[in-house]
PyMOL commands that place a pseudoatom at each C-alpha (Angstrom):
pseudoatom trace, name=CA, resn=MET, resi=1, chain=A, elem=C, hetatm=0, pos=[7.751, -41.536, 122.784]
pseudoatom trace, name=CA, resn=LYS, resi=2, chain=A, elem=C, hetatm=0, pos=[5.092, -42.882, 120.451]
pseudoatom trace, name=CA, resn=VAL, resi=3, chain=A, elem=C, hetatm=0, pos=[2.782, -43.697, 123.370]
pseudoatom trace, name=CA, resn=GLU, resi=4, chain=A, elem=C, hetatm=0, pos=[3.274, -40.184, 124.763]
pseudoatom trace, name=CA, resn=ARG, resi=5, chain=A, elem=C, hetatm=0, pos=[2.275, -38.652, 121.430]
pseudoatom trace, name=CA, resn=ILE, resi=6, chain=A, elem=C, hetatm=0, pos=[-0.820, -40.868, 121.272]
pseudoatom trace, name=CA, resn=PHE, resi=7, chain=A, elem=C, hetatm=0, pos=[-1.741, -39.962, 124.861]
pseudoatom trace, name=CA, resn=LEU, resi=8, chain=A, elem=C, hetatm=0, pos=[-1.329, -36.250, 124.175]
pseudoatom trace, name=CA, resn=SER, resi=9, chain=A, elem=C, hetatm=0, pos=[-3.360, -36.569, 120.985]
pseudoatom trace, name=CA, resn=VAL, resi=10, chain=A, elem=C, hetatm=0, pos=[-6.171, -38.383, 122.793]
pseudoatom trace, name=CA, resn=VAL, resi=11, chain=A, elem=C, hetatm=0, pos=[-6.304, -35.977, 125.715]
pseudoatom trace, name=CA, resn=GLY, resi=12, chain=A, elem=C, hetatm=0, pos=[-6.023, -32.995, 123.381]
pseudoatom trace, name=CA, resn=ALA, resi=13, chain=A, elem=C, hetatm=0, pos=[-8.847, -34.241, 121.203]
pseudoatom trace, name=CA, resn=LEU, resi=14, chain=A, elem=C, hetatm=0, pos=[-11.031, -34.829, 124.244]
pseudoatom trace, name=CA, resn=LEU, resi=15, chain=A, elem=C, hetatm=0, pos=[-10.358, -31.384, 125.647]
pseudoatom trace, name=CA, resn=ILE, resi=16, chain=A, elem=C, hetatm=0, pos=[-10.770, -29.577, 122.363]
pseudoatom trace, name=CA, resn=GLY, resi=17, chain=A, elem=C, hetatm=0, pos=[-13.587, -31.768, 121.103]
pseudoatom trace, name=CA, resn=ALA, resi=18, chain=A, elem=C, hetatm=0, pos=[-14.038, -34.014, 118.126]
pseudoatom trace, name=CA, resn=PRO, resi=19, chain=A, elem=C, hetatm=0, pos=[-15.740, -32.609, 115.032]
pseudoatom trace, name=CA, resn=ALA, resi=20, chain=A, elem=C, hetatm=0, pos=[-19.442, -32.214, 115.634]
pseudoatom trace, name=CA, resn=MET, resi=21, chain=A, elem=C, hetatm=0, pos=[-21.952, -34.159, 113.604]
pseudoatom trace, name=CA, resn=ALA, resi=22, chain=A, elem=C, hetatm=0, pos=[-25.461, -32.966, 112.813]
pseudoatom trace, name=CA, resn=GLN, resi=23, chain=A, elem=C, hetatm=0, pos=[-27.622, -33.118, 115.929]
pseudoatom trace, name=CA, resn=PRO, resi=24, chain=A, elem=C, hetatm=0, pos=[-31.237, -34.277, 116.030]
pseudoatom trace, name=CA, resn=THR, resi=25, chain=A, elem=C, hetatm=0, pos=[-33.803, -31.583, 116.741]
pseudoatom trace, name=CA, resn=ASN, resi=26, chain=A, elem=C, hetatm=0, pos=[-34.249, -32.720, 120.355]
pseudoatom trace, name=CA, resn=PRO, resi=27, chain=A, elem=C, hetatm=0, pos=[-30.988, -34.402, 121.414]
pseudoatom trace, name=CA, resn=PRO, resi=28, chain=A, elem=C, hetatm=0, pos=[-30.723, -35.753, 124.947]
pseudoatom trace, name=CA, resn=PRO, resi=29, chain=A, elem=C, hetatm=0, pos=[-28.377, -33.772, 127.166]
pseudoatom trace, name=CA, resn=ARG, resi=30, chain=A, elem=C, hetatm=0, pos=[-24.865, -35.158, 126.876]
pseudoatom trace, name=CA, resn=PRO, resi=31, chain=A, elem=C, hetatm=0, pos=[-21.817, -34.464, 128.927]
pseudoatom trace, name=CA, resn=SER, resi=32, chain=A, elem=C, hetatm=0, pos=[-19.462, -32.059, 127.208]
pseudoatom trace, name=CA, resn=GLU, resi=33, chain=A, elem=C, hetatm=0, pos=[-16.086, -33.159, 125.874]
pseudoatom trace, name=CA, resn=ARG, resi=34, chain=A, elem=C, hetatm=0, pos=[-14.486, -31.391, 128.837]
pseudoatom trace, name=CA, resn=ASP, resi=35, chain=A, elem=C, hetatm=0, pos=[-16.722, -33.300, 131.296]
pseudoatom trace, name=CA, resn=ARG, resi=36, chain=A, elem=C, hetatm=0, pos=[-15.837, -36.627, 129.664]
pseudoatom trace, name=CA, resn=ALA, resi=37, chain=A, elem=C, hetatm=0, pos=[-12.124, -35.741, 129.652]
pseudoatom trace, name=CA, resn=GLN, resi=38, chain=A, elem=C, hetatm=0, pos=[-12.310, -34.824, 133.333]
pseudoatom trace, name=CA, resn=GLU, resi=39, chain=A, elem=C, hetatm=0, pos=[-14.067, -38.113, 134.087]
pseudoatom trace, name=CA, resn=ILE, resi=40, chain=A, elem=C, hetatm=0, pos=[-11.387, -40.071, 132.221]
pseudoatom trace, name=CA, resn=VAL, resi=41, chain=A, elem=C, hetatm=0, pos=[-8.458, -38.271, 133.852]
pseudoatom trace, name=CA, resn=SER, resi=42, chain=A, elem=C, hetatm=0, pos=[-9.966, -38.633, 137.353]
pseudoatom trace, name=CA, resn=GLN, resi=43, chain=A, elem=C, hetatm=0, pos=[-10.456, -42.418, 136.965]
pseudoatom trace, name=CA, resn=PRO, resi=44, chain=A, elem=C, hetatm=0, pos=[-7.244, -43.305, 138.862]
pseudoatom trace, name=CA, resn=ALA, resi=45, chain=A, elem=C, hetatm=0, pos=[-8.475, -41.308, 141.883]
pseudoatom trace, name=CA, resn=ARG, resi=46, chain=A, elem=C, hetatm=0, pos=[-11.729, -43.302, 141.822]
pseudoatom trace, name=CA, resn=ASP, resi=47, chain=A, elem=C, hetatm=0, pos=[-9.752, -46.546, 141.453]
pseudoatom trace, name=CA, resn=LEU, resi=48, chain=A, elem=C, hetatm=0, pos=[-7.767, -45.718, 144.595]
pseudoatom trace, name=CA, resn=GLY, resi=49, chain=A, elem=C, hetatm=0, pos=[-10.951, -44.883, 146.513]
pseudoatom trace, name=CA, resn=MET, resi=50, chain=A, elem=C, hetatm=0, pos=[-9.983, -41.211, 146.820]
pseudoatom trace, name=CA, resn=SER, resi=51, chain=A, elem=C, hetatm=0, pos=[-13.081, -40.021, 144.960]
pseudoatom trace, name=CA, resn=ARG, resi=52, chain=A, elem=C, hetatm=0, pos=[-16.512, -41.602, 145.182]
pseudoatom trace, name=CA, resn=SER, resi=53, chain=A, elem=C, hetatm=0, pos=[-19.918, -40.732, 143.822]
pseudoatom trace, name=CA, resn=ASP, resi=54, chain=A, elem=C, hetatm=0, pos=[-22.793, -40.741, 146.287]
pseudoatom trace, name=CA, resn=ILE, resi=55, chain=A, elem=C, hetatm=0, pos=[-25.858, -42.661, 145.190]
pseudoatom trace, name=CA, resn=PRO, resi=56, chain=A, elem=C, hetatm=0, pos=[-28.775, -40.242, 144.738]
pseudoatom trace, name=CA, resn=PRO, resi=57, chain=A, elem=C, hetatm=0, pos=[-31.533, -40.774, 147.358]
pseudoatom trace, name=CA, resn=VAL, resi=58, chain=A, elem=C, hetatm=0, pos=[-34.135, -41.483, 144.670]
pseudoatom trace, name=CA, resn=LEU, resi=59, chain=A, elem=C, hetatm=0, pos=[-32.031, -44.443, 143.483]
pseudoatom trace, name=CA, resn=VAL, resi=60, chain=A, elem=C, hetatm=0, pos=[-31.473, -45.671, 147.052]
pseudoatom trace, name=CA, resn=ALA, resi=61, chain=A, elem=C, hetatm=0, pos=[-35.259, -45.680, 147.502]
pseudoatom trace, name=CA, resn=ALA, resi=62, chain=A, elem=C, hetatm=0, pos=[-35.653, -47.552, 144.205]
pseudoatom trace, name=CA, resn=THR, resi=63, chain=A, elem=C, hetatm=0, pos=[-33.328, -50.322, 145.437]
pseudoatom trace, name=CA, resn=GLU, resi=64, chain=A, elem=C, hetatm=0, pos=[-35.519, -50.819, 148.494]
pseudoatom trace, name=CA, resn=ASP, resi=65, chain=A, elem=C, hetatm=0, pos=[-38.728, -51.431, 146.496]
pseudoatom trace, name=CA, resn=PRO, resi=66, chain=A, elem=C, hetatm=0, pos=[-38.716, -50.574, 142.786]
pseudoatom trace, name=CA, resn=TYR, resi=67, chain=A, elem=C, hetatm=0, pos=[-42.336, -51.670, 142.334]
pseudoatom trace, name=CA, resn=SER, resi=68, chain=A, elem=C, hetatm=0, pos=[-43.923, -49.799, 145.221]
pseudoatom trace, name=CA, resn=VAL, resi=69, chain=A, elem=C, hetatm=0, pos=[-47.105, -47.861, 144.453]
pseudoatom trace, name=CA, resn=ARG, resi=70, chain=A, elem=C, hetatm=0, pos=[-47.005, -45.809, 147.653]
pseudoatom trace, name=CA, resn=GLY, resi=71, chain=A, elem=C, hetatm=0, pos=[-47.263, -42.099, 146.956]
pseudoatom trace, name=CA, resn=VAL, resi=72, chain=A, elem=C, hetatm=0, pos=[-47.877, -42.434, 143.204]
pseudoatom trace, name=CA, resn=GLY, resi=73, chain=A, elem=C, hetatm=0, pos=[-51.660, -42.691, 143.010]
pseudoatom trace, name=CA, resn=THR, resi=74, chain=A, elem=C, hetatm=0, pos=[-52.280, -39.640, 140.828]
pseudoatom trace, name=CA, resn=CYS, resi=75, chain=A, elem=C, hetatm=0, pos=[-50.958, -38.579, 137.448]
pseudoatom trace, name=CA, resn=ARG, resi=76, chain=A, elem=C, hetatm=0, pos=[-49.232, -35.605, 139.074]
pseudoatom trace, name=CA, resn=GLN, resi=77, chain=A, elem=C, hetatm=0, pos=[-47.468, -37.845, 141.605]
pseudoatom trace, name=CA, resn=LEU, resi=78, chain=A, elem=C, hetatm=0, pos=[-46.429, -40.289, 138.884]
pseudoatom trace, name=CA, resn=ALA, resi=79, chain=A, elem=C, hetatm=0, pos=[-45.068, -37.476, 136.721]
pseudoatom trace, name=CA, resn=ALA, resi=80, chain=A, elem=C, hetatm=0, pos=[-43.129, -36.033, 139.664]
pseudoatom trace, name=CA, resn=ALA, resi=81, chain=A, elem=C, hetatm=0, pos=[-41.626, -39.437, 140.515]
pseudoatom trace, name=CA, resn=ILE, resi=82, chain=A, elem=C, hetatm=0, pos=[-40.625, -40.080, 136.893]
pseudoatom trace, name=CA, resn=THR, resi=83, chain=A, elem=C, hetatm=0, pos=[-39.134, -36.585, 136.564]
pseudoatom trace, name=CA, resn=GLU, resi=84, chain=A, elem=C, hetatm=0, pos=[-37.103, -37.145, 139.748]
pseudoatom trace, name=CA, resn=LEU, resi=85, chain=A, elem=C, hetatm=0, pos=[-35.768, -40.431, 138.364]
pseudoatom trace, name=CA, resn=ASN, resi=86, chain=A, elem=C, hetatm=0, pos=[-34.945, -38.720, 135.059]
pseudoatom trace, name=CA, resn=GLY, resi=87, chain=A, elem=C, hetatm=0, pos=[-32.873, -36.213, 137.033]
pseudoatom trace, name=CA, resn=ALA, resi=88, chain=A, elem=C, hetatm=0, pos=[-30.785, -39.029, 138.524]
pseudoatom trace, name=CA, resn=LEU, resi=89, chain=A, elem=C, hetatm=0, pos=[-30.671, -41.347, 135.500]
pseudoatom trace, name=CA, resn=GLY, resi=90, chain=A, elem=C, hetatm=0, pos=[-30.719, -38.972, 132.564]
pseudoatom trace, name=CA, resn=PRO, resi=91, chain=A, elem=C, hetatm=0, pos=[-33.334, -38.973, 129.817]
pseudoatom trace, name=CA, resn=ASP, resi=92, chain=A, elem=C, hetatm=0, pos=[-35.409, -42.057, 129.155]
pseudoatom trace, name=CA, resn=PHE, resi=93, chain=A, elem=C, hetatm=0, pos=[-35.524, -43.938, 125.868]
pseudoatom trace, name=CA, resn=VAL, resi=94, chain=A, elem=C, hetatm=0, pos=[-37.624, -42.168, 123.264]
pseudoatom trace, name=CA, resn=VAL, resi=95, chain=A, elem=C, hetatm=0, pos=[-39.160, -44.173, 120.425]
pseudoatom trace, name=CA, resn=GLY, resi=96, chain=A, elem=C, hetatm=0, pos=[-38.190, -42.836, 117.017]
pseudoatom trace, name=CA, resn=ARG, resi=97, chain=A, elem=C, hetatm=0, pos=[-35.128, -40.875, 118.133]
pseudoatom trace, name=CA, resn=ASP, resi=98, chain=A, elem=C, hetatm=0, pos=[-32.131, -41.727, 116.010]
pseudoatom trace, name=CA, resn=ALA, resi=99, chain=A, elem=C, hetatm=0, pos=[-28.960, -42.713, 117.802]
pseudoatom trace, name=CA, resn=ASN, resi=100, chain=A, elem=C, hetatm=0, pos=[-26.664, -39.947, 116.620]
pseudoatom trace, name=CA, resn=GLU, resi=101, chain=A, elem=C, hetatm=0, pos=[-23.245, -41.238, 117.575]
pseudoatom trace, name=CA, resn=ASN, resi=102, chain=A, elem=C, hetatm=0, pos=[-19.967, -39.643, 116.633]
pseudoatom trace, name=CA, resn=ARG, resi=103, chain=A, elem=C, hetatm=0, pos=[-17.689, -42.606, 115.933]
pseudoatom trace, name=CA, resn=THR, resi=104, chain=A, elem=C, hetatm=0, pos=[-14.488, -40.548, 115.959]
pseudoatom trace, name=CA, resn=GLU, resi=105, chain=A, elem=C, hetatm=0, pos=[-15.392, -39.126, 119.351]
pseudoatom trace, name=CA, resn=LYS, resi=106, chain=A, elem=C, hetatm=0, pos=[-16.089, -42.622, 120.721]
pseudoatom trace, name=CA, resn=ILE, resi=107, chain=A, elem=C, hetatm=0, pos=[-12.739, -43.955, 119.445]
pseudoatom trace, name=CA, resn=VAL, resi=108, chain=A, elem=C, hetatm=0, pos=[-10.855, -41.031, 121.002]
pseudoatom trace, name=CA, resn=GLU, resi=109, chain=A, elem=C, hetatm=0, pos=[-12.707, -41.503, 124.279]
pseudoatom trace, name=CA, resn=ALA, resi=110, chain=A, elem=C, hetatm=0, pos=[-11.975, -45.264, 124.328]
pseudoatom trace, name=CA, resn=GLY, resi=111, chain=A, elem=C, hetatm=0, pos=[-8.290, -44.560, 123.644]
pseudoatom trace, name=CA, resn=GLY, resi=112, chain=A, elem=C, hetatm=0, pos=[-8.138, -42.040, 126.466]
pseudoatom trace, name=CA, resn=ARG, resi=113, chain=A, elem=C, hetatm=0, pos=[-9.791, -44.459, 128.885]
pseudoatom trace, name=CA, resn=THR, resi=114, chain=A, elem=C, hetatm=0, pos=[-7.429, -47.257, 127.884]
pseudoatom trace, name=CA, resn=ILE, resi=115, chain=A, elem=C, hetatm=0, pos=[-4.340, -45.129, 128.440]
pseudoatom trace, name=CA, resn=VAL, resi=116, chain=A, elem=C, hetatm=0, pos=[-5.482, -43.628, 131.736]
pseudoatom trace, name=CA, resn=ASN, resi=117, chain=A, elem=C, hetatm=0, pos=[-6.740, -46.968, 133.079]
pseudoatom trace, name=CA, resn=SER, resi=118, chain=A, elem=C, hetatm=0, pos=[-3.354, -48.567, 132.332]
pseudoatom trace, name=CA, resn=VAL, resi=119, chain=A, elem=C, hetatm=0, pos=[-1.660, -46.156, 134.778]
pseudoatom trace, name=CA, resn=ILE, resi=120, chain=A, elem=C, hetatm=0, pos=[-2.492, -48.371, 137.773]
pseudoatom trace, name=CA, resn=PRO, resi=121, chain=A, elem=C, hetatm=0, pos=[-0.969, -51.856, 137.616]
pseudoatom trace, name=CA, resn=PHE, resi=122, chain=A, elem=C, hetatm=0, pos=[-3.275, -54.660, 138.810]
pseudoatom trace, name=CA, resn=ARG, resi=123, chain=A, elem=C, hetatm=0, pos=[-6.152, -52.205, 138.530]
pseudoatom trace, name=CA, resn=SER, resi=124, chain=A, elem=C, hetatm=0, pos=[-8.969, -54.656, 139.303]
pseudoatom trace, name=CA, resn=LEU, resi=125, chain=A, elem=C, hetatm=0, pos=[-7.199, -55.902, 142.451]
pseudoatom trace, name=CA, resn=VAL, resi=126, chain=A, elem=C, hetatm=0, pos=[-6.501, -52.336, 143.590]
pseudoatom trace, name=CA, resn=ARG, resi=127, chain=A, elem=C, hetatm=0, pos=[-10.172, -51.430, 143.021]
pseudoatom trace, name=CA, resn=GLU, resi=128, chain=A, elem=C, hetatm=0, pos=[-11.299, -54.353, 145.214]
pseudoatom trace, name=CA, resn=ILE, resi=129, chain=A, elem=C, hetatm=0, pos=[-8.838, -53.524, 148.016]
pseudoatom trace, name=CA, resn=THR, resi=130, chain=A, elem=C, hetatm=0, pos=[-9.681, -49.814, 148.094]
pseudoatom trace, name=CA, resn=GLY, resi=131, chain=A, elem=C, hetatm=0, pos=[-13.428, -50.419, 147.987]
pseudoatom trace, name=CA, resn=ALA, resi=132, chain=A, elem=C, hetatm=0, pos=[-13.863, -48.702, 144.617]
pseudoatom trace, name=CA, resn=ALA, resi=133, chain=A, elem=C, hetatm=0, pos=[-15.173, -51.873, 142.939]
pseudoatom trace, name=CA, resn=PRO, resi=134, chain=A, elem=C, hetatm=0, pos=[-17.856, -52.635, 145.576]
pseudoatom trace, name=CA, resn=ALA, resi=135, chain=A, elem=C, hetatm=0, pos=[-18.913, -48.969, 145.515]
pseudoatom trace, name=CA, resn=LYS, resi=136, chain=A, elem=C, hetatm=0, pos=[-19.238, -49.152, 141.719]
pseudoatom trace, name=CA, resn=ARG, resi=137, chain=A, elem=C, hetatm=0, pos=[-21.279, -52.354, 141.983]
pseudoatom trace, name=CA, resn=ALA, resi=138, chain=A, elem=C, hetatm=0, pos=[-23.604, -50.684, 144.503]
pseudoatom trace, name=CA, resn=LEU, resi=139, chain=A, elem=C, hetatm=0, pos=[-24.008, -47.676, 142.182]
pseudoatom trace, name=CA, resn=ASP, resi=140, chain=A, elem=C, hetatm=0, pos=[-24.684, -49.965, 139.207]
pseudoatom trace, name=CA, resn=ALA, resi=141, chain=A, elem=C, hetatm=0, pos=[-27.312, -51.905, 141.219]
pseudoatom trace, name=CA, resn=ALA, resi=142, chain=A, elem=C, hetatm=0, pos=[-28.983, -48.629, 142.237]
pseudoatom trace, name=CA, resn=VAL, resi=143, chain=A, elem=C, hetatm=0, pos=[-29.049, -47.463, 138.602]
pseudoatom trace, name=CA, resn=ASP, resi=144, chain=A, elem=C, hetatm=0, pos=[-30.570, -50.800, 137.545]
pseudoatom trace, name=CA, resn=ALA, resi=145, chain=A, elem=C, hetatm=0, pos=[-33.244, -50.473, 140.241]
pseudoatom trace, name=CA, resn=GLY, resi=146, chain=A, elem=C, hetatm=0, pos=[-33.885, -46.871, 139.161]
pseudoatom trace, name=CA, resn=LEU, resi=147, chain=A, elem=C, hetatm=0, pos=[-34.319, -47.961, 135.547]
pseudoatom trace, name=CA, resn=ALA, resi=148, chain=A, elem=C, hetatm=0, pos=[-36.737, -50.705, 136.621]
pseudoatom trace, name=CA, resn=ARG, resi=149, chain=A, elem=C, hetatm=0, pos=[-38.680, -48.233, 138.767]
pseudoatom trace, name=CA, resn=ARG, resi=150, chain=A, elem=C, hetatm=0, pos=[-38.878, -45.662, 135.984]
pseudoatom trace, name=CA, resn=GLY, resi=151, chain=A, elem=C, hetatm=0, pos=[-40.173, -48.284, 133.544]
pseudoatom trace, name=CA, resn=PHE, resi=152, chain=A, elem=C, hetatm=0, pos=[-42.721, -49.460, 136.112]
pseudoatom trace, name=CA, resn=LEU, resi=153, chain=A, elem=C, hetatm=0, pos=[-43.894, -45.911, 136.803]
pseudoatom trace, name=CA, resn=ARG, resi=154, chain=A, elem=C, hetatm=0, pos=[-44.110, -45.131, 133.083]
pseudoatom trace, name=CA, resn=GLY, resi=155, chain=A, elem=C, hetatm=0, pos=[-46.310, -48.215, 132.694]
pseudoatom trace, name=CA, resn=LEU, resi=156, chain=A, elem=C, hetatm=0, pos=[-48.590, -47.048, 135.519]
pseudoatom trace, name=CA, resn=HIS, resi=157, chain=A, elem=C, hetatm=0, pos=[-48.610, -43.562, 134.010]
pseudoatom trace, name=CA, resn=ARG, resi=158, chain=A, elem=C, hetatm=0, pos=[-49.738, -44.926, 130.685]
pseudoatom trace, name=CA, resn=LYS, resi=159, chain=A, elem=C, hetatm=0, pos=[-52.282, -47.358, 132.190]
pseudoatom trace, name=CA, resn=GLN, resi=160, chain=A, elem=C, hetatm=0, pos=[-53.937, -44.516, 134.110]
pseudoatom trace, name=CA, resn=GLY, resi=161, chain=A, elem=C, hetatm=0, pos=[-54.224, -42.487, 130.905]
pseudoatom trace, name=CA, resn=CYS, resi=162, chain=A, elem=C, hetatm=0, pos=[-52.027, -39.668, 132.155]
pseudoatom trace, name=CA, resn=ARG, resi=163, chain=A, elem=C, hetatm=0, pos=[-51.109, -37.127, 129.496]
pseudoatom trace, name=CA, resn=THR, resi=164, chain=A, elem=C, hetatm=0, pos=[-47.833, -35.781, 130.874]
pseudoatom trace, name=CA, resn=THR, resi=165, chain=A, elem=C, hetatm=0, pos=[-44.969, -35.924, 128.383]
pseudoatom trace, name=CA, resn=PHE, resi=166, chain=A, elem=C, hetatm=0, pos=[-41.380, -36.333, 129.484]
for i in range(1, 166): cmd.bond("trace and resi %d" % i, "trace and resi %d" % (i + 1))
show_as sticks, trace
zoom trace
């Protein structure tokens, strides 16, 4: 009864959207409330191994050798490699950009995740048995390698005096 009302409130708020706060002039692209709600609701399918995300090829390559300099000798090649990583990882950290976080939205999202994730009993054991947990660890490792590669390439980009902005 009370839990059902809370669940409906959380899902409703995610689907409709929390009140918007003022946005910085150049905010990084963020998933919409609908995208986040869909991700939350589809979590049990991922836990059961019924839905998996493929690791982007650029991140697979980064796991093999994140500090390789092959094919990135020019500013144009460096910029292309960084842009490709940005496509897989999302925008890079930008100095001076304020973190504009909507606390209400984050609380609603955390509540929705908590409720949906409690649907499967022994969730962590189920994730290991179905292969969802190892797949998530592989994705996390690929993202870490991609972040390391992007930082390395940005350092090379800067050292070579390249003027491309990202």
